[in-house]
C-alpha positions as CSV (number, residue, x, y, z in Angstrom):
1,M,94.0,53.6,92.8
2,P,92.3,56.6,94.7
3,K,93.1,60.0,93.5
4,L,95.7,62.0,95.4
5,V,94.2,65.3,97.0
6,D,96.0,68.3,97.1
7,H,94.5,70.0,100.2
8,E,96.5,73.2,99.7
9,E,94.8,73.4,96.4
10,R,90.9,72.5,97.3
11,R,91.7,75.3,100.1
12,A,92.6,77.7,97.7
13,H,89.8,76.9,95.5
14,I,87.1,77.3,98.4
15,V,88.5,80.4,99.6
16,D,88.5,82.2,95.9
17,A,84.4,81.1,95.6
18,L,83.9,82.8,98.7
19,L,85.9,86.1,97.1
20,R,84.0,85.4,93.9
21,S,80.7,85.3,95.7
22,A,81.4,88.3,98.1
23,A,82.7,90.7,95.1
24,A,79.2,89.9,92.9
25,D,77.1,89.6,96.0
26,G,78.7,91.7,99.0
27,L,80.5,89.6,102.2
28,H,77.5,89.8,104.4
29,A,75.3,87.4,101.6
30,V,78.3,84.9,101.6
31,T,77.4,81.8,103.4
32,M,79.0,78.5,104.0
33,R,76.3,77.0,101.3
34,S,76.7,79.8,98.7
35,V,80.6,79.2,99.3
36,A,79.7,75.6,98.4
37,V,77.4,76.1,95.5
38,E,80.0,78.7,93.9
39,A,83.0,75.7,94.6
40,G,81.2,73.3,93.2
41,V,81.5,71.3,96.2
42,S,79.5,70.2,99.3
43,V,79.2,72.2,102.1
44,R,80.7,69.4,104.3
45,L,83.7,69.9,101.9
46,V,83.8,74.0,103.1
47,Q,83.4,72.6,106.7
48,Y,85.9,69.9,106.6
49,Y,88.6,72.8,105.5
50,F,86.9,75.7,107.5
51,D,85.1,74.7,110.8
52,T,83.6,78.2,110.6
53,K,82.4,81.2,108.3
54,E,84.8,82.8,110.2
55,Q,88.0,80.9,109.8
56,L,86.9,81.1,106.1
57,L,86.8,85.1,105.9
58,L,90.2,85.1,108.0
59,A,91.4,82.4,105.2
60,A,89.8,84.7,102.5
61,M,91.4,88.2,103.8
62,T,95.1,86.5,104.4
63,R,94.7,85.5,100.3
64,L,93.3,89.1,99.2
65,T,96.3,90.6,101.2
66,T,98.8,88.5,99.0
67,R,97.0,89.3,96.1
68,M,97.4,92.7,97.0
69,G,101.3,92.5,97.6
70,E,101.9,90.6,94.5
71,R,99.9,93.7,92.9
72,I,102.7,96.3,94.2
73,H,105.1,94.0,93.2
74,R,103.8,94.1,89.5
75,R,103.7,98.1,90.1
76,L,107.5,98.2,91.3
77,R,109.0,95.9,89.0
78,A,107.1,98.1,85.7
79,A,109.0,100.7,88.0
80,G,112.4,99.6,86.9
81,A,115.3,97.8,88.3
82,S,115.3,100.3,91.3
83,P,112.9,102.9,91.8
84,A,113.1,106.0,93.6
85,P,111.5,105.9,97.2
86,R,108.8,108.3,95.2
87,D,107.9,105.7,92.7
88,V,107.6,103.3,95.5
89,I,105.6,105.4,97.4
90,E,103.1,106.1,94.7
91,A,103.0,102.5,93.4
92,V,102.1,101.8,97.1
93,L,99.2,104.6,97.4
94,L,98.2,103.7,93.9
95,E,97.2,100.1,94.4
96,A,94.5,101.6,97.2
97,V,92.6,103.2,94.3
98,P,90.2,100.6,92.2
99,T,91.1,100.1,88.9
100,D,90.3,97.2,87.6
101,G,87.6,94.1,88.5
102,E,90.6,93.0,90.9
103,S,90.9,95.8,92.6
104,R,87.5,96.4,92.8
105,A,86.8,93.0,94.5
106,F,89.6,93.7,96.9
107,H,88.7,97.0,98.2
108,L,85.2,96.2,98.1
109,I,85.9,92.9,100.0
110,H,88.5,94.7,102.6
111,T,86.2,97.7,103.3
112,E,83.0,95.1,104.4
113,Y,85.4,92.8,106.3
114,A,86.9,95.7,107.8
115,V,83.5,97.3,109.2
116,L,82.5,93.6,109.9
117,S,85.3,93.3,112.2
118,V,84.5,96.2,114.4
119,T,81.3,94.5,116.0
120,D,83.2,90.6,115.3
121,P,86.3,90.4,117.6
122,A,86.3,86.9,115.8
123,L,87.1,88.6,112.8
124,A,90.0,90.9,113.9
125,G,92.5,88.8,113.8
126,P,96.3,89.5,114.2
127,A,97.2,89.3,110.3
128,F,94.6,92.0,109.6
129,L,95.4,93.9,112.4
130,A,99.2,94.1,111.9
131,A,98.9,94.7,108.0
132,P,98.3,98.1,108.6
133,D,100.8,99.0,110.8
134,E,103.4,97.3,108.9
135,M,102.6,99.2,105.4
136,E,102.5,102.4,107.8
137,A,106.2,101.3,108.8
138,F,107.1,100.5,105.4
139,L,106.0,104.1,104.3
140,A,107.0,106.2,106.8
141,A,110.6,104.7,105.7
142,R,110.3,106.0,102.3
143,L,109.3,109.1,102.9
144,A,111.9,109.3,105.3
145,A,114.4,108.3,102.2
146,A,112.6,110.1,99.5
147,G,113.7,113.2,102.2
148,V,109.8,113.9,103.0
149,T,108.9,117.6,104.9
150,G,108.1,117.2,108.3
151,D,106.7,114.0,110.1
152,A,107.6,111.1,107.8
153,R,105.2,108.7,109.9
154,R,102.5,111.2,110.2
155,E,102.9,111.8,106.3
156,A,102.5,108.1,106.3
157,V,99.4,107.7,108.5
158,L,98.0,110.5,106.2
159,L,98.8,109.2,103.1
160,M,97.1,105.7,104.1
161,A,93.6,107.5,105.1
162,A,93.4,109.7,101.9
163,S,94.6,106.3,99.6
164,A,91.8,104.3,101.4
165,G,89.2,107.0,101.6
166,L,90.1,108.1,97.7
167,G,89.5,104.3,96.8
168,L,85.9,104.4,98.7
169,S,85.1,107.2,96.8
170,V,86.0,105.1,93.3
171,L,83.7,102.3,94.2
172,L,81.1,104.6,95.1
173,G,81.4,106.7,91.7
174,Q,82.0,109.9,93.5
175,R,84.9,110.3,91.9
176,T,86.8,108.1,89.0
177,A,90.2,106.6,89.3
178,D,92.6,108.7,87.3
179,D,90.5,111.4,89.4
180,A,91.8,109.9,93.2
181,A,95.3,109.3,91.3
182,D,95.7,112.7,90.9
183,V,94.7,113.4,94.3
184,L,97.4,111.2,95.5
185,R,100.2,112.7,93.0
186,H,99.0,116.1,94.4
187,H,100.1,115.9,97.7
188,L,103.2,114.1,97.1
189,D,104.2,116.6,95.2
190,R,103.5,119.0,98.2
191,I,105.4,116.8,100.7
192,L,108.5,115.7,98.9
193,P,111.0,117.4,97.6
194,G,111.4,118.8,94.1
């Protein structure tokens, strides 16, 4: 009797191979062939699940976004049963700072993908473009609940831009993750009441 194939598991295995390859060599170096080699499967099998490299990249970004969400949820669970709005905001922002291998890979790949999507409309999928808007709305609501001084939406925009920029500066070796976290906390101290 032939072995039953779990297609979702196989797709995930291929996407994970892309992520490992991109984390090691950069997203620009990823090809269908390099993904196949990393996954230990044929190029034909990669193409069976993903007709184009763009489809594979979009699947990888969806997987990265899901993983980041899981990491944020772990941070929130660590903050207790009902964390204060400030704790939620801080957990979300600090996830934008690469502190370990997984978060470093996320930020490296996400940054490269964002740059590629500027010149390749096929990569600027709706899920990729919607995520920042959703995060902005989420942070704005938490900032308002925390009693932010000023416009909560504008502060959310600034905080997201600051955390992304600080994350990039950590990737580049310009500052440490602790320094970046300190800057984010300093700004939160300035905009949130006592």
